[in-house]
N, C-alpha and C positions, 0 to 999 in steps of 0.2 A: 588564571582564575582571579576574578575581582575579590577583594577582601574587605570585610567590614573592619571598623576601627576597634582598637582596644581602649577600654576606659579604666580609670583608676578605681580600685576598691575604696580608696580613701574618700571618694565622692559619693559613695553608695548611700542613698536615703533609705527610709524604711519601706517606701511604697513598692508594690509589685510592679508598678509601671517602670521602675528602673532596676529590675532584677537582671537586666541585660548587661551584666558586668563582664569584663574581659571577653567580649564577643569575638570569636575568631572562626567565622564560617566562610566557606567557599561557595560561590554561586555558579550558575551556568554549567559548563563542563563538557558539553557535547555528548556523543553517543556512548563513549566508553568512560564510565565513572572512575576508572583507575588509569586514566590517560597518563598520569605522571609516571607510571611504570610500564607503559606499553612499548617503549622503544628500547628498553634495557631490562634490568633485573626487575622482578615483581616488587610491588610495594609490600613491605612487611609490616603487619599490624600486630600489636600485642593485645590480648584480651583476657580480662580477669572476670571470673564469675563463680558464684557458689551454687548455681542452678544445676539440677540433675540433667544429664544429657548434653551439657555444654561442650564437653570434649568431642563427642560424636558429631555434634553440629559442625564444629570446626573442621573435623576430618572430611566431612561431606563437602563443605564449602571449598576446601583446598583442592579437592579432586576435580571440581568443576569450574574453577576460576584461575586462569593462567596468569593474570596480571596482579593478583592480590594473594598474599599468603598470610595466614593468621597463626600466631603462636599463642596457645592457651595455657593459662595458669589457674588452678583451683585456689580460691581464697575463702576465708571465713565468711559466714553470713552475718547479718545484723550489725550491731555497733562495732564489733571487732573488724569487720570488713570495711566499714566506713572509715574507721581510724587508720587502717592500712592504706586506703586510697588517699586520705587526707595527707598522710605523711609522704606518700609517693609524689603527690602534686607539689608539696613543699620542697621535696628533694629533687624535683625536676626529673623524675624517672617514672611518671605515671603511665599506665597502659593507654593505648589509643582508644580502646573500647572497654566498657565494664557494664555490669548490671547493678541496679540499686532499687531498693523499695521506694514506692511513691512517696511515702511519708518522710523520707530523708532528702528528697530533691530540693525543696526550697532552701533549706539550711545549707546544703552543699553548694547550691548555685549562688546564694547571697554571700558566701565566703569567697567567691571568685574561683571556685574549683572546677567549673564546668565550661565547656565550649558551647557557644550558642549555635544550635543546629537549625536555626530558622531557614537559612538560605538553602541548605542541602536536604532538609527533611521536613520543613514546615508544611509544604503542600501535601506531602505524603501523609502526614499525621491527620490533616483535615480530611483527606479523601479516603484513606484506608482504615480508619479507626472510628468507633462510635463517638459521637459528640459528648456523651456523658463522661468520658474519661479525659476530655481535652483539658479541663481545668487542673488536672493533676500534672500535666507536662508542659502546658502553655502558661507561662507566668509573665506578667507584665507585657503581654503582646508578643513575646518571643517563645520559641520552642526550645526546651532544654533537654528533652529526652524523647524517646520513641517507645510507646507502650509495648509490653510483651503479653501480659495477661490481664484479665479483668476478674475480680474476685468477689462476686456477690455472696452475701451471707445467706445460708439456707438452713433448713431444719432436717436433721437426720433422726429418725425415730424407730424404735423397736416395734415392728408390726405385731409380733406375737404378744408382747406385753400390753399393747393398746387393746388388742382383741381380748386378752385374758381379763383385763380390768374394765372392759366395755367403755373405752374412751375413744372419742372421735379425734381425728387429726385437728389440732387447734388452728383456727384461722385468725384469731386475735390474741393479744397478750392476756386479755381477761380469760379467754378460753384456756389458754396455756396454764394459768394459775389454777383454774378449776380442775384441769386434768391432773395437775400436780397434787392437789388436795385429795382427789378421788383415789389416785394410785397409792399415795402414801397412807391413806386411811385403810385401804385394803391390805397393804403390806408395808409396815413401817420401815422395813429395810430397803425399800425402793424409793428413790427420789427422782425428780424430773430430769435433772442434769447435774453436771459438775460445774461449779463456778467459784470454787475456793481459790484464794490467793490472788484472784483477779488477773486479767490480761488487758493492759491498756489499749492494745490494738483492737480487741473485741469490743471493749467498752466504747471506743471511738466509733466503731462501725455501727453499733446499736444506737448511739446518739445520732449519728448521721441519718439512720433510718427514721428517727423520730423528728427530723427537721432541724437539728442543731447545726450550727456553723461555728466550729471552734476557733477559726481564724478568718480574718478578712482585713480589708484596708479602708480607711476613711481619709481621703486626701493623701497626705504624705506620711500618715501614721498607721501603725498596725493596730488592729482591733482583736483583742483576745476575749473569747466568750465561752470558755470551757465549762464554767458552772452555770450555764444558761438554764432557763426553766425547762427546756426540752431535755437537756442532759440530766437535770435533777430528777425529772420524771422517770427516766430510765434507771438512774442509780437507786432511787427510792424503791422502785419495783424489785430490782434484784436484791437489794438489802433486805427487803421484806421476805422474799423467797428463802434467802439464807437464814434470816433470823427466825423464821417459822419452821425451819428444818425441812423445807420442801425441796431445796437444792443442796447438793453436797458441798461441803466446805473443803473437800479434798483438793489440793492445789492442781491447777491445770498444768498440762505438759509434764507429767511425771508418771512414775510406775503405778502409783496409787490410782490415778485417773484411769489408766488402761485396765487395771484389775477390776475396778467398779464397772466399767463398760463391758468387759468380757464376761463378767459373772451376773449380769442382769441387775445390778444395783442402781443403775440409772436408765431412764426410759428414752431420753433424747440426747442429742449432741447439737450444740449450736456451732456450726462450722461454715466453711466456704466451699466453693467449687473444687478447690484443690484437696479438700478433706476426703473426698470419695475414694481416692486411690489408696488411702491408708487403712480402710476398713478390712479389706481382704487379708493383707499380711498381718494385721494386728488382731483380728477376730475371725480367723478362718472357720471356726465351728459355728459361727452365726450367719453363714451364707444364706441368703434368702430371707433372713429375719429382719434386716434393716430396710427401711424405706426412706425416700427423699421427698420433701414437701417444701413449699414456699415458706419463708420465715413468717411467723405470725406478725400482724401489724396492729397498730393502735386503733385504727378506725375500720379495719376490714378491707381497705383498699390496698391493692398490691404495691409494695414498697420495700426496699432493702437498702443496706449500706454495703460498704466493702470491708473486707478483712484481709489486709496484706496487699500483695500485688507487686509486680516487678516491671521495671522499664530498662531500656538500653540507654547508656549515656556515653559521651566522649569527654573524659576528664581533660582539664586544661593542659595545653601543650605550649612549648616555646614557639613552635612553628605550626602553621595550618597546612603544611604541604600534604598531609595525609587525610585531610578532612573528607574529601570526596570518596576515597577508598574506605574510610571508616563508615561513611554514610551508606555505601553500597553493601558492606557486610551487615550493617544493622538492618537495612531494608530487606535483605535476603533472609536474615534470621527471624524477622518478625512478620514477613508476608509471603515468603516462598514456601509452598507446601513441601518441597524437598527437605527443607530444614527441619520442619516438624516431624516428618517421617524419620529422619536421621536421629533426632533427639529422642523419640519415643521407642523406636524399634530396637535400640540398644539396651533398653531397660527391662529387667525381669518383671517389674511391676510398674508399667508406664504411668506417668503422672496423669491426673485428671484436671490439671490446670486448664482453665478456659482461655484460649488465645483471644487477645483483644481484637485481632483481625478476623472477621467472620469467615473469610475464605480459608483460613487455616483450621477451622473447627471440624470440617468434614474429615480431614486427614487425621486429626487428633482422635475423633470419635471412632474412626476405623481401626486405629491402633490400640484403643483402649478396650480391655476385656470387661464388659459390663455384666457378665453372667452372675456376679455376686449379688446384683441388685434385682434379680428375679424379674427380668423383663422391663425394668425402668431404664429409659435412655438418659444416662447421666449428662451427656452434653446437651441434649434437647432441653432438659430441665434447668441446667445451669445457664444456658443461653436465654431461656425465658426469664429467669431470675435477673440476669444482667440487664434486661430491658426495663426492669423496674427500679434500678438504682436511682436514688434521689439525686438529681443533678445539682451542680454548683459547689460541691465540697472542695475546699482548698486546705492544704497543709501549711503549717507556719514555719518561720525561720529559726525556731528554737525547740522544735518538737522532740528531738532526741533527749534533751534535758528534761522535758515534761514527762516523757515515758519513764526515765530513770526515777524521777520523783514519785510517780504513781506506783511504781513497782514496790516501793517501800511501805505502802499503806495496807497491804494484805487484802483480805476479802471485802473490806468495807468500800463499796463503790462511791458512796457520797464523799468519803475522805479522799478518795482518788481524785475526784473532781476538784475539791478544795486545794489539794496539794498541787494539782496540775495548773490551776488558775494562778496561784501564788508564784509558782516557779516560772511560768511563762512570762508574767508581768516583770518579774525581776530580771529574767534572762534577756528580754527585749531591751530593757533599760541598760543592762550591763554591756550590751553590744553597741550602745550608743544610738539605738534606733528609737524613733518616736512611738509613743504608746497613746492611743486615743483614750479619751475620758469615758 
C-alpha cells in the first residue's frame, strides 16, 4: 500500500491548509480492504466509543467480517474522553478507531493526534454524506474523520399548552418571544423554555443559525469571531428572555430542568434530532402532548445550526498497517444498514440520532418507535431540518478551552461570548499560532 509522508508537528502553522500533520493514510488496496489479514490471522482493531449501541455494532461486524476483528471499549464522553484519547496517543497505545464530537476535531488534529484519512475515506465522505457537513471533517483539504450523525436544532413544543393559551407554533424568533409573553401573562408559572446556566454548544448552534462564523482563517492566521454581531444578536435575545422572566433560569442538563418539563412549567425545548428519543423515557405521562417543529428563524426563512454530533476517527498510530482495515470498519459503521440495525435493535429506547448518511436513515426510522409523537415522523422532520443547516461552519483549534471558559459565566449569554472570545485569542497565541487582526 502506498503511504503518504509524516510531517513534523513542529512545523505546523495556524492555517487549516496545513492541518495535514502526521498524515498516515493507505491508498489503493484492491478488492479486500483487509488484505493485510487475508492470508493469516485477522487484522485486530481496537475501538473506543461512548456512543450507545457501539458494543452491539462491533458484535454484528465481527460476525460478518472474517478478515477483521474489532475489540470494543466503552470510554467517557466529552472532555474526559478526549483527555483519555490524548494520553493514549502520547503513550503510544491509542485505539485504532474512536468516535469524537465534531467540535473537538480541529484541536485534536492540529495537535498531531489524528491519522489523515484522505486516501482511504476521502472519496467516500464526498460521495456518501451531505456537503453541508463536509467542513466539519475536511480541514485544510484533507479528510480527518468520517461523519456518523448530523444534529440539526429543532423546536419541541407542548401542543396542549399552546392550544390552552391560544398560541401558534412560532416561525420567527419574534413570534417566539410573543408566544413567551402571552403564555407567561396567562400563567406566570409557565415559561417558554429552560435556558439557565447556559450551554456553550447550544449557544454556538444558535449563533451558527444566525449566520455567525466563530472560527476561520485568513492566510496563515486564525480568525476568531465569537463575539460577532450575529452572535451578539443571539446572546442579547436570550439574555432578554431570561431577564424578563420569560425563560427559566433553571440550569440545563439537571433534575430541575426535567422536573419543569415534566410538570408543564416550560412550553418548549430547544433541542436536536437526538433529543426526540429522550422524551418518552423522561416524560412518559406526556405521550402525544409534545410536538416537533422547525427552529424559529430570524427572517422566517428555513435555517438551523447543529447541536453536537459525532464522527469516526483513527487516532495517530506508529504504523499505518491497519489503516485500510480501520477504514473498512468505519465505512461499515457509518454507511451499512446492518450496522444501524445492530446499534438500535439492542436498545430498549433506540436513539433518534439522525445518521449523516441518508441511506442509513430508513433503517433508523424503522427501528425507532415514533408513537410518542402522535403521528409525527421524527426522522422525516429531522431530515428536513438537516437540509436547512447553514453551510460553512468550522470549529477552531482551541474550542475545548473556549467551552470551559464559557461554562463559568452562568446564564448570561453575552458574558459567555466575551469570555469565549478572550479565551480563544489567548489560547491561539499560547499555542504559537498566528491570530489575524
